[in-house]
N, C-alpha and C positions, 0 to 999 in steps of 0.2 A: 714313463715320466718319473723323474727323481727330484727330490728336494734336498738341498745341502746348504751348509753355511757358506757364505761368500767370504772371499779374502781380497787383498789388494790386487791380485792378478785378475780379478773379475770386473775391474772398473769399466772396461770397454763395454762389456755386455750390460752392466748396470746403467751406464749412461745412455746406451741405445734404447733400453726400455723406458727410461725417463723421458727421452725425446719423443719416442713413438706414442707413449701413453699420455703424456702431460704437456708436450709442446712448450709454450711460453711459461707455463706454471711449473715446469720441472724443477727438481732440486738441482742446484749447481754442483760442480765437481767437488768442491770443498765440503759441502754438506753430505754428499754421498760417501766420500772418504771418511768423514767423521763417524757416520753410522757403522762403517766397516771396522774401524780401528779402535773406537772407544770401548772401554770396559763395561759401560752402562748402556750399551746398545748392541744390536746384532742385525745382520742382513741375511736373508735366505734367498736362494735361487732355485727356481724350478727349471729343469732342463729336459729337453726331448733329444735324446742322443747327445750330441755335443752343443746343441743350440740352446741359448738362454731364452726362455719363453715367458718367464714371470719372476717377480721379485717381491719381497716383503721387507720393510724396514721398521724396526721396533726399538723402543727404549724401555729400560727397566729402572724402577725405583724400588730398591730393596727396602729402604727406610719406610716408604709409603705403602709397600707391598702391592704396588700397582705396575701393570704393564701397559704400554701405550703402543698401539699400531699406528705408525705415522703414514704408512703407505703399503697398499697391496696393489700391484700392477701386473696385468697379463696382456701380452700382445694380442691384437685383434683376432688373428687367425686361430688363437687358442682359447678364446673366451667361450664359455658354455661347455667346456670339456672337463671341468673339475679341477683345473689348475688352481683357481682361487681358493677352492675348498682345501686342497692339499696344503697350500701355503698357510691358510688360517689354522688348520690342524697343527702344523708344525710350530707356528707362533705360540699357540696356546700350550703346546707341550714344553717349549722352552720356558714360558712364563711359569708353568706348574713346577718345573724343575728348580725354580728359584723361590718356590713357596708363595708366589703372588696370588692374591685373592680377588683382585679387581682388574679388569681389562677395559681399556677405552679406545675410542677412535673417533674421527670425524669422517663423514661421507656426504657427498653432494646429494641434496634432496631429490635430484632428478635421476640418480643412479639406482634405479629400481632393482636390477639384478643383485647388486652388492647389498642393498638394504635387505632384500629377501634372504640372502645368504646369512647375514648377521643375525636377523630375527630368528631364523631357523636354528641358529646355534646358541640362542639364549641371550642375545644382546637386546637391550631396551633403548628406545629413544628417550633421552633425558632432557634435551633442550635443542634449540636451533641457534645458529649464529648467522646473522645477516651479513651478506657480502664476504663471506669467508673465502670464497674462490674468486673474488672480484665483484665488481658492481652488479647487483641483481642476481648473484649466485650464492644462495645460502647453503649451509651445511647442517646436518643433524649431528649432535654429540650422542654417541651410543656407548653404553656400558654393559658389562657382564660382571656380575658378582658371584663368585663361586663359594664364598664363605670360608670359614676356618675349618680345616680338615684335621685338626689335632685331636688330642684327648678331650673327652667330654668331662665336664665338671658336674659332680653330683652335689645337691644340697641336702641337708639332713631333714 
């Protein structure tokens, strides 16, 4: 299993994951392309041999020093195999390379495996949003703060 940055040549695989994982709630082609080409966003792909089996779409706010995970998706046949963990690790590595100190995401309150993964990695539930995924489907807002890792300041 490998994780790599996606580019415009990966659109077919990305759209397949969107359709299979999210159906009617999938990102449209313009949104997916925007994540791939914008300077303040990135997309990661998890591949097994040459098959795309998972993706992560993220945004970066250098000014706010915050990273936002918009989506982590893994094909059904690969769930529970560590693909989501690999993608999350790489998202955080990219965030760290930008000096970001806060990471956030939304997750369906019924997605217990994803919530467990995020909690195990230091994410806290901060709030919930009613009907985030449609009528009667709330989401948790989860955040991870890693703090400032620069020089310490001494007081006299």
